[in-house]
Short mmCIF file of the C-alpha atoms (twelve columns), coordinates in Angstrom:
data_MODEL
# 
_entry.id   MODEL 
# 
loop_
_atom_site.group_PDB 
_atom_site.id 
_atom_site.type_symbol 
_atom_site.label_atom_id 
_atom_site.label_alt_id 
_atom_site.label_comp_id 
_atom_site.label_asym_id 
_atom_site.label_seq_id 
_atom_site.Cartn_x 
_atom_site.Cartn_y 
_atom_site.Cartn_z 
_atom_site.pdbx_PDB_model_num 
ATOM 1  C CA . UNK A 1  16.838  -12.153 1.948   1 
ATOM 2  C CA . UNK A 2  13.349  -11.759 3.206   1 
ATOM 3  C CA . UNK A 3  13.257  -8.273  2.043   1 
ATOM 4  C CA . UNK A 4  14.629  -9.348  -1.526  1 
ATOM 5  C CA . UNK A 5  11.950  -11.986 -1.600  1 
ATOM 6  C CA . UNK A 6  8.910   -9.625  -0.763  1 
ATOM 7  C CA . UNK A 7  10.191  -6.977  -3.226  1 
ATOM 8  C CA . UNK A 8  10.393  -9.733  -5.931  1 
ATOM 9  C CA . UNK A 9  6.818   -10.964 -5.020  1 
ATOM 10 C CA . UNK A 10 5.442   -7.300  -5.091  1 
ATOM 11 C CA . UNK A 11 7.070   -6.677  -8.347  1 
ATOM 12 C CA . UNK A 12 5.672   -9.797  -9.853  1 
ATOM 13 C CA . UNK A 13 2.176   -8.859  -8.674  1 
ATOM 14 C CA . UNK A 14 2.436   -5.515  -10.138 1 
ATOM 15 C CA . UNK A 15 3.556   -6.976  -13.425 1 
ATOM 16 C CA . UNK A 16 0.783   -9.327  -13.437 1 
ATOM 17 C CA . UNK A 17 -1.906  -7.060  -12.617 1 
ATOM 18 C CA . UNK A 18 -1.117  -3.638  -14.080 1 
ATOM 19 C CA . UNK A 19 -4.460  -2.285  -12.605 1 
ATOM 20 C CA . UNK A 20 -2.444  -1.816  -9.394  1 
ATOM 21 C CA . UNK A 21 -0.815  1.154   -10.889 1 
ATOM 22 C CA . UNK A 22 -4.064  3.124   -10.994 1 
ATOM 23 C CA . UNK A 23 -4.249  2.793   -7.260  1 
ATOM 24 C CA . UNK A 24 -1.130  4.956   -6.470  1 
ATOM 25 C CA . UNK A 25 -1.433  8.786   -5.926  1 
ATOM 26 C CA . UNK A 26 -4.862  8.390   -4.591  1 
ATOM 27 C CA . UNK A 27 -6.660  8.998   -1.224  1 
ATOM 28 C CA . UNK A 28 -6.805  5.720   0.739   1 
ATOM 29 C CA . UNK A 29 -10.559 5.606   0.448   1 
ATOM 30 C CA . UNK A 30 -10.721 6.118   -3.165  1 
ATOM 31 C CA . UNK A 31 -7.841  3.597   -3.851  1 
ATOM 32 C CA . UNK A 32 -9.919  0.940   -1.713  1 
ATOM 33 C CA . UNK A 33 -13.033 1.787   -3.526  1 
ATOM 34 C CA . UNK A 34 -11.271 1.365   -6.855  1 
ATOM 35 C CA . UNK A 35 -9.799  -1.894  -5.956  1 
ATOM 36 C CA . UNK A 36 -13.057 -3.315  -4.849  1 
ATOM 37 C CA . UNK A 37 -15.093 -2.085  -7.964  1 
ATOM 38 C CA . UNK A 38 -12.154 -3.594  -10.241 1 
ATOM 39 C CA . UNK A 39 -12.666 -6.869  -8.301  1 
ATOM 40 C CA . UNK A 40 -8.943  -6.983  -7.316  1 
ATOM 41 C CA . UNK A 41 -8.124  -9.701  -4.847  1 
ATOM 42 C CA . UNK A 42 -4.893  -8.058  -3.978  1 
ATOM 43 C CA . UNK A 43 -4.073  -4.335  -4.167  1 
ATOM 44 C CA . UNK A 44 -0.739  -2.584  -3.548  1 
ATOM 45 C CA . UNK A 45 -0.741  1.247   -2.698  1 
ATOM 46 C CA . UNK A 46 1.921   3.773   -1.632  1 
ATOM 47 C CA . UNK A 47 1.557   5.544   1.555   1 
ATOM 48 C CA . UNK A 48 3.590   8.718   1.586   1 
ATOM 49 C CA . UNK A 49 4.987   10.104  4.813   1 
ATOM 50 C CA . UNK A 50 6.937   13.002  3.356   1 
ATOM 51 C CA . UNK A 51 4.465   15.709  4.636   1 
ATOM 52 C CA . UNK A 52 4.225   16.511  8.314   1 
ATOM 53 C CA . UNK A 53 5.732   14.552  11.245  1 
ATOM 54 C CA . UNK A 54 7.303   11.261  10.054  1 
ATOM 55 C CA . UNK A 55 6.693   9.227   13.341  1 
ATOM 56 C CA . UNK A 56 3.162   10.240  13.994  1 
ATOM 57 C CA . UNK A 57 2.263   11.205  10.527  1 
ATOM 58 C CA . UNK A 58 3.494   7.838   9.269   1 
ATOM 59 C CA . UNK A 59 1.244   6.068   11.660  1 
ATOM 60 C CA . UNK A 60 -1.800  8.113   10.969  1 
ATOM 61 C CA . UNK A 61 -1.188  7.774   7.229   1 
ATOM 62 C CA . UNK A 62 -1.085  3.974   7.642   1 
ATOM 63 C CA . UNK A 63 -3.981  3.812   10.047  1 
ATOM 64 C CA . UNK A 64 -6.067  5.590   7.447   1 
ATOM 65 C CA . UNK A 65 -5.206  3.495   4.663   1 
ATOM 66 C CA . UNK A 66 -5.759  0.360   6.711   1 
ATOM 67 C CA . UNK A 67 -9.167  1.519   7.780   1 
ATOM 68 C CA . UNK A 68 -10.222 2.383   4.113   1 
ATOM 69 C CA . UNK A 69 -9.251  -1.126  3.064   1 
ATOM 70 C CA . UNK A 70 -10.805 -3.032  5.776   1 
ATOM 71 C CA . UNK A 71 -14.060 -1.100  5.321   1 
ATOM 72 C CA . UNK A 72 -13.952 -2.844  1.865   1 
ATOM 73 C CA . UNK A 73 -13.038 -6.366  3.016   1 
ATOM 74 C CA . UNK A 74 -9.362  -6.256  2.579   1 
ATOM 75 C CA . UNK A 75 -6.704  -7.239  5.135   1 
ATOM 76 C CA . UNK A 76 -2.904  -6.087  5.296   1 
ATOM 77 C CA . UNK A 77 -0.881  -8.687  3.689   1 
ATOM 78 C CA . UNK A 78 2.552   -6.721  3.531   1 
ATOM 79 C CA . UNK A 79 3.921   -3.285  4.811   1 
ATOM 80 C CA . UNK A 80 7.312   -2.592  3.412   1 
ATOM 81 C CA . UNK A 81 9.002   0.724   4.195   1 
ATOM 82 C CA . UNK A 82 10.968  2.500   1.702   1 
ATOM 83 C CA . UNK A 83 14.042  4.477   2.978   1 
ATOM 84 C CA . UNK A 84 16.070  6.864   0.770   1 
ATOM 85 C CA . UNK A 85 19.301  8.377   1.954   1 
ATOM 86 C CA . UNK A 86 18.500  7.147   5.428   1 
ATOM 87 C CA . UNK A 87 15.093  9.068   5.651   1 
ATOM 88 C CA . UNK A 88 11.784  7.308   5.649   1 
ATOM 89 C CA . UNK A 89 9.942   8.387   2.544   1 
ATOM 90 C CA . UNK A 90 6.673   6.045   2.847   1 
ATOM 91 C CA . UNK A 91 5.466   2.434   2.711   1 
ATOM 92 C CA . UNK A 92 4.444   0.042   -0.100  1 
ATOM 93 C CA . UNK A 93 1.260   -1.641  1.451   1 
ATOM 94 C CA . UNK A 94 -0.372  -4.652  -0.082  1 
ATOM 95 C CA . UNK A 95 -3.762  -5.613  0.887   1 
ATOM 96 C CA . UNK A 96 -5.501  -8.800  0.077   1 
ATOM 97 C CA . UNK A 97 -9.242  -9.941  0.156   1 
ATOM 98 C CA . UNK A 98 -9.495  -13.257 2.043   1 
# 
């Protein structure tokens, strides 16, 4: 139930603020800069873990994203893993400015 609630909240946030869509498929630093320039109070990004090692590679990708957004004054609001056919594909991460 918790996952469904968070999924609905994320979908609602993306529908209300279509500027989020522009943050996907970018390097974390670029996405963080664009979110800050656009004055977004919250930003959702996709952190892909398909390349490299899924365990350490996933942690490194998340760390890079967290660092980039923290440098712009954002904090982690939500991290939702996306699993397809039993394989971790990546994470939807939502950041928020306090």
